[in-house]
Structures are given as C-alpha cells and as structure tokens.
FINU-939501 format. One line per 10 residues: number of its first residue (from 1); for each residue x, y, z of N, C-alpha, C, O. Coordinates in Angstrom, 2 decimals. Example, Ala and Ser with C-alpha at 12.3 -4.5 7.8 and 13.67 -1.06 7.14 Angstrom:
1) 13.19:-5.69:7.80:12.30:-4.50:7.80:13.20:-3.30:7.80:14.24:-3.32:8.46 | 12.85:-2.25:7.08:13.67:-1.06:7.14:12.90:0.03:7.87:13.41:1.14:8.04 .
! end
This chain:
1) 84.56:97.34:75.22:85.27:96.62:76.23:84.44:95.46:76.75:83.51:95.02:76.08 | 84.77:94.97:77.93:84.00:93.90:78.53:82.64:94.37:79.06:82.52:95.46:79.61 | 81.63:93.52:78.89:80.30:93.81:79.40:79.76:92.61:80.12:79.83:91.48:79.62 | 79.21:92.86:81.33:78.66:91.78:82.12:77.40:91.20:81.45:76.46:91.93:81.16 | 77.40:89.92:81.22:76.13:89.21:80.83:75.35:88.86:82.05:74.13:89.06:82.08 | 76.01:88.34:83.06:75.46:88.15:84.40:76.62:88.16:85.35:77.71:88.61:84.97 | 76.43:87.68:86.59:77.47:87.80:87.56:78.68:86.85:87.29:79.72:86.96:87.94 | 78.50:85.93:86.31:79.62:84.96:86.08:80.11:84.90:84.71:81.00:84.10:84.43 | 79.56:85.73:83.77:79.95:85.72:82.39:80.07:87.17:81.89:79.27:88.04:82.21 | 81.18:87.38:81.06:81.29:88.66:80.39:81.37:88.42:78.89:81.73:87.32:78.45 .
11) 81.04:89.45:78.10:81.20:89.34:76.66:82.02:90.58:76.20:82.05:91.62:76.86 | 82.68:90.40:75.06:83.53:91.47:74.53:83.54:91.42:73.02:83.52:90.35:72.42 | 83.57:92.60:72.41:83.78:92.72:70.97:85.26:92.75:70.77:85.93:93.73:71.08 | 85.77:91.63:70.22:87.22:91.44:70.15:87.87:92.52:69.24:88.94:93.03:69.56 | 87.23:92.86:68.13:87.81:93.88:67.24:87.89:95.26:67.90:88.91:95.93:67.79 | 86.81:95.68:68.59:86.85:96.96:69.30:87.82:96.99:70.39:88.42:98.04:70.65 | 88.03:95.89:71.08:88.96:95.79:72.20:90.43:95.73:71.77:91.35:95.92:72.56 | 90.61:95.46:70.44:92.03:95.37:69.97:92.70:94.05:70.34:93.92:93.96:70.45 | 91.87:93.02:70.54:92.39:91.70:70.96:92.16:91.49:72.44:92.08:92.45:73.21 | 92.04:90.24:72.83:91.83:89.86:74.20:92.68:88.72:74.59:92.77:87.72:73.88 .
21) 93.34:88.86:75.75:94.13:87.79:76.36:93.31:87.17:77.46:92.83:87.89:78.34 | 93.10:85.85:77.46:92.29:85.17:78.51:92.98:83.86:78.86:93.71:83.27:78.06 | 92.71:83.44:80.09:93.25:82.16:80.51:92.62:81.01:79.75:91.47:81.08:79.31 | 93.40:79.93:79.60:92.90:78.73:78.87:91.61:78.22:79.54:91.50:78.19:80.76 | 90.65:77.84:78.70:89.41:77.28:79.23:88.41:78.31:79.55:87.32:77.96:80.01 | 88.69:79.60:79.36:87.76:80.68:79.76:86.76:80.98:78.64:85.68:81.49:78.92 | 87.08:80.67:77.38:86.19:81.00:76.28:84.97:80.06:76.33:85.15:78.84:76.28 | 83.73:80.60:76.42:82.56:79.81:76.42:81.98:79.62:75.01:81.67:78.49:74.60 | 81.82:80.69:74.29:81.36:80.62:72.87:81.63:81.95:72.21:81.85:82.96:72.88 | 81.61:81.95:70.91:81.83:83.23:70.18:81.05:83.24:68.85:80.68:82.20:68.30 .
31) 80.84:84.43:68.38:80.26:84.59:67.02:81.18:85.48:66.19:81.89:86.34:66.72 | 81.15:85.27:64.87:81.98:86.10:64.02:83.25:85.36:63.59:83.35:84.14:63.71 | 84.19:86.13:63.08:85.47:85.59:62.57:86.53:85.88:63.62:87.16:86.94:63.58 | 86.72:85.00:64.51:87.71:85.12:65.63:88.67:83.99:65.58:88.28:82.84:65.40 | 89.95:84.32:65.75:90.94:83.29:65.84:91.62:83.35:67.20:91.70:84.39:67.84 | 92.12:82.15:67.63:92.73:81.98:68.95:94.13:81.42:68.82:94.34:80.49:68.04 | 95.06:81.93:69.54:96.44:81.47:69.47:97.05:81.52:70.86:96.69:82.38:71.67 | 97.99:80.60:71.17:98.67:80.62:72.47:99.40:81.99:72.63:99.93:82.56:71.68 | 99.38:82.46:73.87:99.95:83.73:74.17:101.04:83.59:75.18:100.93:82.77:76.09 | 102.13:84.39:75.05:103.22:84.29:75.98:102.76:84.68:77.37:101.96:85.60:77.56 .
41) 103.30:83.96:78.34:102.98:84.23:79.75:103.41:85.70:80.05:104.54:86.09:79.74 | 102.51:86.51:80.67:102.95:87.86:81.04:104.22:87.82:81.86:104.33:87.03:82.79 | 105.19:88.69:81.51:106.44:88.74:82.24:107.39:87.63:81.89:108.44:87.50:82.52 | 107.06:86.82:80.91:107.86:85.65:80.60:109.16:86.02:79.86:110.08:85.21:79.74 | 109.21:87.26:79.37:110.35:87.62:78.59:111.51:88.15:79.47:111.25:88.66:80.56 | 112.71:88.04:79.04:113.84:88.67:79.69:114.19:88.03:81.03:114.61:88.72:81.96 | 114.01:86.69:81.14:114.28:86.08:82.41:115.62:85.33:82.40:115.69:84.11:82.54 | 116.69:86.13:82.22:117.95:85.46:82.13:118.71:85.57:83.46:118.33:86.37:84.31 | 119.74:84.80:83.65:120.57:84.85:84.78:119.88:84.43:86.07:118.86:83.74:86.06 | 120.46:84.86:87.19:119.90:84.52:88.51:118.50:85.04:88.70:117.63:84.38:89.28 .
51) 118.31:86.32:88.17:116.95:86.88:88.33:115.94:86.06:87.65:114.82:85.93:88.15 | 116.27:85.47:86.51:115.30:84.56:85.77:115.06:83.34:86.52:113.92:82.88:86.57 | 116.06:82.75:87.14:115.85:81.52:87.98:114.95:81.83:89.14:114.04:81.05:89.43 | 115.17:82.95:89.82:114.33:83.27:90.95:112.93:83.62:90.53:111.97:83.33:91.25 | 112.81:84.24:89.39:111.43:84.58:88.96:110.68:83.35:88.58:109.49:83.23:88.90 | 111.30:82.41:87.91:110.65:81.17:87.55:110.19:80.42:88.77:109.06:79.93:88.86 | 111.12:80.34:89.74:110.76:79.67:91.00:109.61:80.30:91.73:108.75:79.61:92.28 | 109.59:81.63:91.72:108.52:82.38:92.38:107.19:82.14:91.65:106.16:81.94:92.29 | 107.21:82.15:90.34:106.00:81.96:89.62:105.44:80.55:89.78:104.23:80.36:89.82 | 106.31:79.58:89.87:105.88:78.23:90.13:105.15:78.09:91.47:104.15:77.38:91.58 .
61) 105.68:78.80:92.50:105.04:78.77:93.83:103.78:79.59:93.82:102.81:79.20:94.47 | 103.75:80.71:93.12:102.65:81.64:93.23:101.48:81.26:92.34:100.38:81.77:92.51 | 101.71:80.34:91.38:100.64:80.09:90.42:100.62:81.09:89.27:99.64:81.18:88.53 | 101.72:81.85:89.12:101.83:82.84:88.08:102.31:82.08:86.80:103.32:82.44:86.19 | 101.58:81.06:86.41:101.92:80.25:85.25:100.69:79.86:84.43:100.76:78.94:83.62 | 99.60:80.54:84.65:98.39:80.21:83.88:98.66:80.37:82.45:99.24:81.37:82.02 | 98.23:79.34:81.64:98.38:79.49:80.20:97.28:80.39:79.67:96.15:80.38:80.15 | 97.65:81.18:78.69:96.69:82.15:78.16:96.58:82.02:76.66:97.48:81.51:76.00 | 95.44:82.51:76.11:95.17:82.51:74.69:94.86:83.96:74.22:94.20:84.72:74.92 | 95.33:84.28:73.06:95.01:85.60:72.47:93.94:85.44:71.41:94.07:84.65:70.47 .
71) 92.84:86.22:71.59:91.80:86.21:70.62:91.86:87.46:69.77:92.00:88.57:70.27 | 91.76:87.26:68.44:91.84:88.41:67.54:90.80:88.19:66.42:90.32:87.08:66.19 | 90.47:89.30:65.75:89.54:89.19:64.67:88.35:90.15:64.85:88.44:91.18:65.52 | 87.24:89.75:64.24:86.04:90.54:64.36:84.92:89.63:64.84:84.58:88.66:64.17 | 84.38:89.92:65.98:83.31:89.07:66.52:83.21:89.30:68.01:83.94:90.10:68.60 | 82.26:88.57:68.59:81.99:88.72:70.03:82.28:87.40:70.73:81.82:86.34:70.29 | 83.03:87.45:71.83:83.41:86.28:72.61:82.80:86.40:74.02:82.80:87.47:74.64 | 82.28:85.26:74.50:81.76:85.19:75.89:82.81:84.46:76.72:83.29:83.41:76.31 | 83.15:85.00:77.88:84.09:84.38:78.81:83.51:84.14:80.17:82.71:84.92:80.68 | 83.94:83.00:80.77:83.63:82.69:82.18:84.54:81.56:82.59:85.21:80.94:81.76 .
81) 84.56:81.29:83.87:85.48:80.19:84.32:85.01:79.55:85.61:84.91:80.21:86.64 | 84.73:78.26:85.56:84.40:77.41:86.79:83.24:77.97:87.58:83.15:77.70:88.77 | 82.34:78.74:86.97:81.22:79.24:87.73:81.55:80.36:88.75:80.74:80.67:89.63 | 82.75:80.96:88.60:83.21:81.93:89.56:82.60:83.28:89.21:82.23:83.51:88.05 | 82.48:84.18:90.19:82.02:85.50:90.01:83.04:86.35:89.25:84.24:86.14:89.41 | 82.58:87.30:88.43:83.44:88.11:87.60:83.19:89.54:87.96:82.12:89.94:88.41 | 84.30:90.34:87.72:84.19:91.81:88.00:85.11:92.49:86.97:86.25:92.09:86.79 | 84.57:93.53:86.31:85.34:94.25:85.29:86.02:95.46:85.90:85.37:96.25:86.59 | 87.30:95.63:85.68:88.03:96.80:86.12:88.45:97.59:84.88:89.18:97.10:84.02 | 87.95:98.86:84.82:88.26:99.76:83.73:89.52:100.55:84.12:89.48:101.36:85.04 .
91) 90.62:100.33:83.42:91.87:100.88:83.82:92.18:102.22:83.13:91.90:102.39:81.95 | 92.74:103.12:83.85:93.08:104.45:83.31:94.63:104.58:83.23:95.36:103.92:83.98 | 95.09:105.43:82.32:96.57:105.59:82.20:97.15:106.04:83.52:96.57:106.88:84.21 | 98.33:105.47:83.87:99.02:105.86:85.13:98.67:104.93:86.29:99.40:104.91:87.29 | 97.61:104.18:86.19:97.25:103.29:87.31:97.71:101.87:87.03:97.89:101.50:85.86 | 97.89:101.09:88.02:98.29:99.67:87.86:97.33:98.76:88.56:96.70:99.13:89.54 | 97.23:97.54:88.04:96.45:96.53:88.67:97.30:95.34:88.95:97.89:94.77:88.03 | 97.41:94.92:90.26:98.18:93.75:90.64:97.26:92.69:91.04:96.41:92.90:91.91 | 97.39:91.51:90.42:96.42:90.44:90.68:97.16:89.11:90.45:98.01:88.99:89.57 | 96.81:88.11:91.27:97.39:86.79:91.05:96.79:86.23:89.76:95.61:86.43:89.48 .
101) 97.64:85.52:88.97:97.19:84.98:87.70:95.97:84.09:87.82:95.15:84.04:86.91 | 95.82:83.37:88.95:94.67:82.50:89.11:93.34:83.27:89.27:92.25:82.69:89.16 | 93.46:84.60:89.54:92.28:85.39:89.72:92.08:86.43:88.66:91.34:87.40:88.84 | 92.78:86.21:87.52:92.65:87.01:86.35:91.99:86.22:85.19:92.59:85.29:84.66 | 90.76:86.59:84.81:90.07:85.87:83.74:90.55:86.31:82.38:90.89:85.47:81.55 | 90.57:87.65:82.13:90.94:88.14:80.83:91.31:89.57:80.91:91.03:90.22:81.92 | 91.96:90.11:79.88:92.26:91.57:79.78:92.42:91.91:78.31:92.69:91.05:77.47 | 92.25:93.16:78.04:92.48:93.68:76.67:93.93:93.57:76.36:94.78:93.81:77.21 | 94.21:93.20:75.11:95.61:92.85:74.77:96.55:94.09:74.76:97.77:93.95:74.75 | 95.98:95.26:74.74:96.81:96.49:74.71:97.41:96.84:76.04:98.25:97.73:76.07 .
111) 97.07:96.22:77.12:97.61:96.49:78.40:99.03:95.95:78.52:99.31:94.85:78.03 | 99.92:96.68:79.17:101.24:96.18:79.43:101.25:95.25:80.64:100.74:95.58:81.70 | 101.85:94.09:80.45:101.81:93.05:81.51:103.21:92.69:81.91:104.13:92.75:81.10 | 103.37:92.32:83.18:104.63:91.83:83.69:104.42:91.01:84.93:103.35:91.09:85.54 | 105.38:90.24:85.34:105.32:89.50:86.61:106.32:90.19:87.54:107.51:90.30:87.23 | 105.84:90.63:88.62:106.65:91.40:89.58:106.68:90.76:90.95:105.79:89.99:91.31 | 107.70:91.10:91.68:107.88:90.56:93.05:106.88:91.24:93.99:106.79:92.47:94.01 | 106.14:90.45:94.74:105.27:91.02:95.74:106.02:91.87:96.79:105.52:92.88:97.28 | 107.22:91.41:97.10:107.96:92.06:98.17:108.53:93.37:97.75:108.84:94.20:98.61 | 108.71:93.62:96.40:109.33:94.88:95.99:108.25:95.80:95.37:108.32:97.01:95.56 .
121) 107.24:95.25:94.63:106.34:96.08:93.91:105.35:96.81:94.81:104.91:97.91:94.48 | 105.00:96.20:95.96:103.99:96.79:96.78:104.55:97.42:98.04:103.78:97.76:98.94 | 105.88:97.59:98.13:106.44:98.16:99.31:106.34:97.22:100.53:106.13:97.66:101.66 | 106.49:95.92:100.25:106.27:94.92:101.27:107.33:94.87:102.32:107.16:94.20:103.34 | 108.45:95.57:102.11:109.42:95.62:103.11:110.25:94.39:103.25:110.95:94.22:104.25 | 110.18:93.49:102.24:110.88:92.24:102.37:112.35:92.31:102.00:113.14:91.39:102.25 | 112.69:93.48:101.38:114.12:93.61:100.94:114.29:92.97:99.62:113.46:92.18:99.16 | 115.44:93.34:98.97:115.71:92.77:97.66:116.70:91.58:97.75:117.09:91.11:98.82 | 117.06:91.15:96.55:118.06:90.10:96.50:117.56:88.73:96.94:116.35:88.52:97.10 | 118.47:87.82:97.14:118.11:86.43:97.46:117.36:86.35:98.78:116.36:85.63:98.86 .
131) 117.79:87.06:99.82:117.15:87.01:101.12:115.72:87.50:101.04:114.81:86.89:101.60 | 115.52:88.62:100.34:114.20:89.13:100.12:113.29:88.15:99.41:112.12:88.00:99.76 | 113.84:87.49:98.41:113.07:86.47:97.64:112.72:85.32:98.57:111.59:84.84:98.53 | 113.69:84.86:99.41:113.37:83.76:100.32:112.29:84.17:101.34:111.42:83.38:101.67 | 112.36:85.39:101.81:111.29:85.82:102.75:109.92:85.83:102.04:108.90:85.46:102.62 | 109.92:86.28:100.77:108.69:86.28:99.99:108.18:84.87:99.75:106.97:84.63:99.75 | 109.12:83.94:99.53:108.67:82.58:99.28:108.04:81.98:100.57:107.01:81.31:100.50 | 108.66:82.23:101.73:108.16:81.76:102.98:106.80:82.35:103.26:105.92:81.64:103.74 | 106.57:83.63:102.98:105.30:84.23:103.20:104.23:83.66:102.28:103.09:83.44:102.70 | 104.62:83.40:101.01:103.71:82.80:100.09:103.29:81.41:100.48:102.12:81.05:100.32 .
141) 104.23:80.60:101.01:103.89:79.28:101.41:102.94:79.29:102.59:102.09:78.41:102.70 | 103.06:80.30:103.49:102.21:80.35:104.67:100.79:80.79:104.32:99.81:80.25:104.84 | 100.70:81.77:103.44:99.44:82.44:103.18:98.65:81.93:101.98:97.45:82.18:101.88 | 99.28:81.23:101.10:98.61:80.82:99.87:98.82:81.82:98.77:98.55:81.53:97.61 | 99.34:83.05:99.14:99.73:84.03:98.16:101.10:83.69:97.73:101.84:83.04:98.46 | 101.49:84.12:96.55:102.77:83.75:96.02:103.80:84.80:96.22:103.55:85.84:96.82 | 104.99:84.51:95.70:106.13:85.44:95.79:106.09:86.41:94.67:106.70:87.48:94.77 | 105.40:86.09:93.58:105.21:86.95:92.42:103.79:87.12:92.08:102.95:86.28:92.40 | 103.50:88.21:91.44:102.07:88.55:91.04:102.06:89.18:89.66:103.08:89.70:89.22 | 100.98:89.15:89.00:100.82:89.75:87.68:100.47:91.24:87.86:99.63:91.62:88.68 .
151) 101.15:92.06:87.06:100.85:93.52:87.12:100.46:93.99:85.69:101.16:93.73:84.71 | 99.36:94.67:85.63:98.84:95.26:84.35:98.85:96.78:84.47:98.56:97.34:85.53 | 99.17:97.43:83.40:99.14:98.88:83.40:98.75:99.34:81.96:98.78:98.56:81.00 | 98.37:100.63:81.86:97.93:101.19:80.59:96.45:101.42:80.60:95.81:101.36:81.65 | 95.89:101.70:79.40:94.47:101.99:79.30:93.75:100.78:78.67:94.14:100.30:77.60 | 92.75:100.34:79.31:92.02:99.14:78.84:91.13:98.59:79.93:90.62:99.34:80.77 | 90.93:97.27:79.92:90.10:96.67:80.98:90.62:95.24:81.26:91.27:94.60:80.45 | 90.27:94.81:82.49:90.63:93.51:82.93:89.43:92.89:83.66:88.59:93.62:84.20 | 89.35:91.58:83.68:88.21:90.90:84.38:88.79:90.02:85.47:89.65:89.17:85.20 | 88.33:90.22:86.70:88.79:89.46:87.88:87.84:88.31:88.20:86.67:88.32:87.83 .
161) 88.38:87.35:88.87:87.61:86.17:89.29:87.58:86.14:90.85:88.52:86.56:91.53 | 86.45:85.64:91.37:86.37:85.52:92.85:85.38:84.47:93.19:84.43:84.20:92.44 | 85.59:83.86:94.34:84.64:82.91:94.87:83.72:83.58:95.88:84.20:84.15:96.85 | 82.41:83.52:95.67:81.51:84.12:96.58:81.16:85.53:96.42:80.40:86.07:97.23 | 81.69:86.20:95.40:81.38:87.61:95.18:82.54:88.54:95.58:83.51:88.13:96.22 | 82.40:89.80:95.16:83.45:90.80:95.39:83.05:91.88:96.43:81.88:92.25:96.57 | 84.07:92.33:97.13:83.93:93.55:97.96:84.96:94.52:97.48:86.13:94.16:97.33 | 84.55:95.82:97.21:85.49:96.83:96.82:85.81:97.71:98.01:84.91:98.39:98.53 | 87.05:97.73:98.45:87.45:98.48:99.66:88.29:99.71:99.22:89.33:99.55:98.59 | 87.85:100.87:99.55:88.59:102.12:99.22:89.74:102.24:100.13:89.58:102.12:101.34 .
171) 90.92:102.46:99.60:92.16:102.66:100.35:92.55:104.14:100.29:92.58:104.73:99.21 | 92.85:104.73:101.43:93.21:106.14:101.39:92.90:106.88:102.68:93.22:108.06:102.82 | 92.28:106.21:103.60:91.94:106.82:104.89:93.13:106.85:105.82:94.24:106.48:105.46 | 92.87:107.30:107.05:94.00:107.40:108.03:94.48:106.06:108.48:95.62:105.95:108.94 | 93.67:105.02:108.37:94.12:103.69:108.81:94.21:102.73:107.61:93.46:102.87:106.64 | 95.13:101.75:107.67:95.24:100.82:106.57:94.02:99.89:106.49:93.33:99.71:107.49 | 93.76:99.32:105.32:92.81:98.29:105.17:93.56:96.94:105.43:94.56:96.66:104.76 | 93.12:96.17:106.31:93.79:94.93:106.70:92.99:93.72:106.18:91.83:93.54:106.54 | 93.62:92.90:105.32:92.90:91.88:104.59:93.51:90.49:104.86:94.72:90.37:104.99 | 92.71:89.48:104.94:93.25:88.13:104.97:93.86:87.84:103.59:93.17:88.02:102.59 .
181) 95.10:87.40:103.51:95.74:87.20:102.23:95.01:86.23:101.31:95.08:86.36:100.09 | 94.29:85.23:101.89:93.61:84.27:101.05:92.31:84.85:100.50:91.75:84.31:99.55 | 91.84:85.93:101.06:90.64:86.59:100.51:91.00:87.71:99.51:90.15:88.16:98.74 | 92.26:88.15:99.54:92.74:89.18:98.65:92.63:88.76:97.16:93.04:87.65:96.81 | 92.11:89.62:96.31:92.02:89.32:94.92:92.93:90.23:94.07:93.70:89.74:93.25 | 92.84:91.56:94.29:93.65:92.43:93.48:93.70:93.81:94.16:92.90:94.12:95.04 | 94.66:94.63:93.73:94.81:96.05:94.14:94.93:96.92:92.95:95.75:96.66:92.07 | 94.13:97.96:92.88:94.14:98.90:91.75:94.42:100.30:92.22:93.84:100.79:93.19 | 95.35:100.96:91.46:95.76:102.33:91.79:97.09:102.41:92.38:97.96:101.63:91.99 | 97.35:103.29:93.31:98.64:103.43:93.94:98.56:102.84:95.34:98.58:103.57:96.33 .
191) 98.47:101.52:95.42:98.23:100.82:96.66:99.54:100.05:97.01:100.08:99.31:96.19 | 100.01:100.26:98.23:101.14:99.51:98.74:100.68:98.49:99.73:99.83:98.77:100.57 | 101.23:97.29:99.63:100.82:96.18:100.50:101.97:95.67:101.32:103.10:95.58:100.83 | 101.69:95.33:102.55:102.75:94.79:103.47:102.14:93.59:104.21:101.10:93.68:104.86 | 102.85:92.48:104.08:102.40:91.31:104.81:102.99:91.26:106.20:104.21:91.32:106.36 | 102.11:91.14:107.21:102.55:91.14:108.59:102.05:89.91:109.29:101.00:89.37:108.95 | 102.80:89.46:110.26:102.44:88.27:111.00:101.74:88.67:112.29:102.11:89.65:112.94 | 100.72:87.88:112.66:100.01:88.09:113.89:100.20:86.89:114.78:99.41:86.65:115.70 | 101.27:86.11:114.50:101.54:84.92:115.31:102.11:85.25:116.69:102.97:86.12:116.85 | 101.61:84.52:117.67:102.16:84.60:119.02:102.68:83.21:119.46:102.54:82.25:118.71 .
201) 103.22:83.10:120.59:103.62:81.75:121.05:102.42:80.82:121.19:102.56:79.61:121.01 | 101.22:81.37:121.53:100.02:80.52:121.59:99.66:79.92:120.23:99.29:78.75:120.11 | 99.78:80.77:119.21:99.49:80.28:117.82:100.50:79.18:117.48:100.15:78.16:116.89 | 101.74:79.38:117.86:102.80:78.49:117.49:102.56:77.06:118.07:102.94:76.06:117.46 | 101.93:77.01:119.24:101.73:75.74:119.87:100.25:75.27:119.65:99.81:74.29:120.24 | 99.51:75.99:118.81:98.16:75.61:118.44:97.09:75.94:119.46:96.03:75.33:119.48 | 97.38:76.96:120.34:96.42:77.33:121.35:95.80:78.69:121.12:94.91:79.14:121.84 | 96.29:79.33:120.10:95.82:80.71:119.84:94.67:80.72:118.86:94.29:79.69:118.30 | 94.08:81.96:118.66:93.04:82.12:117.72:93.39:83.30:116.82:94.36:84.00:117.08 | 92.61:83.52:115.76:92.89:84.66:114.88:93.68:84.30:113.70:94.14:83.16:113.56 .
211) 93.87:85.29:112.80:94.56:85.07:111.53:96.04:85.22:111.72:96.52:86.20:112.30 | 96.78:84.24:111.22:98.27:84.24:111.44:98.95:85.34:110.63:99.89:85.99:111.10 | 98.46:85.55:109.37:99.12:86.52:108.50:98.06:87.50:108.02:96.93:87.12:107.71 | 98.45:88.79:107.96:97.55:89.86:107.59:98.18:90.70:106.51:99.39:90.94:106.57 | 97.41:91.17:105.51:97.93:91.99:104.45:97.43:93.41:104.70:96.23:93.70:104.59 | 98.39:94.32:105.03:98.07:95.70:105.26:98.20:96.52:104.00:99.24:96.51:103.35 | 97.12:97.25:103.64:97.06:98.01:102.37:96.91:99.46:102.69:96.00:99.87:103.43 | 97.84:100.27:102.11:97.82:101.72:102.28:98.06:102.38:100.96:98.46:101.72:100.00 | 97.83:103.71:100.87:98.05:104.46:99.66:96.72:105.02:99.14:95.88:105.44:99.93 | 96.53:105.02:97.84:95.30:105.49:97.27:94.87:104.50:96.19:95.64:104.13:95.30 .
221) 93.62:104.10:96.30:93.12:103.17:95.28:92.09:102.25:95.82:91.39:102.63:96.76 | 91.93:101.05:95.30:90.91:100.10:95.61:91.53:98.73:95.78:92.38:98.30:94.99 | 91.08:98.03:96.84:91.50:96.66:97.06:90.23:95.81:96.85:89.16:96.10:97.40 | 90.38:94.76:96.06:89.25:93.84:95.77:89.48:92.60:96.62:90.55:92.00:96.63 | 88.40:92.24:97.35:88.43:91.09:98.27:87.26:90.18:97.93:86.16:90.66:97.64 | 87.49:88.85:97.95:86.46:87.91:97.71:85.79:87.57:99.03:86.39:87.66:100.10 | 84.51:87.15:98.93:83.73:86.82:100.14:83.98:85.35:100.54:83.05:84.60:100.85 | 85.24:84.98:100.53:85.66:83.61:100.82:87.15:83.56:101.00:87.87:84.41:100.47 | 87.61:82.58:101.74:89.06:82.30:101.84:89.50:81.14:100.91:90.63:80.67:100.98 | 88.60:80.72:100.08:88.87:79.60:99.25:89.84:79.98:98.09:89.64:80.99:97.42 .
231) 90.89:79.16:97.88:91.78:79.42:96.80:91.18:79.06:95.46:90.42:78.10:95.36 | 91.52:79.84:94.41:90.94:79.54:93.11:91.88:78.62:92.34:91.58:78.24:91.21 .
! end
C-alpha cells in the first residue's frame, strides 16, 4: 500500500495495490512499467433526472469535481501535491471514509467510491429532497464546505491532504467533537456530522466574535482536522 517518504510525499507499488486513483498533477515520478489513464469522477455514474441535476450542482459548489488518473502496471509511483502534508488512512471492511475531493490525494483502485450528500450521509438533519439540498447548499456557501462529499468504502488505503499538518481526534466520548468546518479534512468510521450555527444578532451586524458555523461530530471513529483554516 502507500508508504510515507516524508511528511509531504508517499510512494506505492502500483501492482501490489491493484491500481491507484490519484488527482491530476499528483504524480511526481515513477519507475517501472506504469500506465496512466483518465478515471471517471467518483460517483459520476447514474446521475439521471432531477437527482442528477442536483448532484451536479452540489459537486460544482463543493469542489467534488477533481479530475483523477488511474495508474496501472508494475512499478513504483511517488505522489504529492502543492507541498501539502499527507496522511495515509488504512481502511478496513465495513468502515467508510468521507472526505472532500480537494483533500483526497490518492486511493487504491479497489475501494468503492461515490459522491454523497453531506446532509443525508452524516445525519446532518438537513432533510431530503429539494429543500434539504438547498439548505446544504447554503451551509456549503457559508462554511467553504460543500453540499456533497466523496465517500470511500471497502478494504484498501487512501491518502489525505492538509495544510499545516494533521490532528487525529477520536470520536466516541460522552461529548461531541466540535470542529471548524474549514479545518475539517475527513471522517473515518461510523461518524455522524451535523452543521450548527453559532450566529447571534451581534454576529449578524458584525459586532460579535467566535465561529459562525460549527461541525458537531458524534458516533465512533476518527475525525481528521488540519492545523489551519486555509482552503485547499
């Protein structure tokens, strides 16, 4: 699987991994007989009807449109992107990883991928249908998080990106983990997220302090947070 070369670069034996899907521009160099081909956007299939229109709109807002390349063959590939910090998540059967596409560097090709609604996949309480989608869009516009996110499941590995390094926060105690949405990178395991507002009338008129939106994380698993609020 993926192996850290340093804090910003990983390497992987493509043959042993069964192929690797990575964002465009992430391949640094390789050795061996490796081929690269454009890869379908995760979750891009089956987007017909109104659901397809809403999903496309959500992905455009969320940044869930990163172009990806599939590497296959026999050889070793080194990956990195924009000097950002990397972190390898080893996934076990039955667990899911939800991560914004802009914060996903690469994953083994055998993982099942899809684009899911933030409001429905994590128990966000936003409701379904058009109104739920509109609420999700409004939240995404306010926080920098989108209406849709990439979900990976199965057995394999994925590599996350962060600005300023990673914090691993264990979810499962009596109190929720509360995260700034712009610092949120990913959630692994059985983690439900709910976006809540901390706005008061003072914030509305520009006289308040504190974070306007907060992401509450409950359940069992791990939340990955970057040591920065900078968007990737």
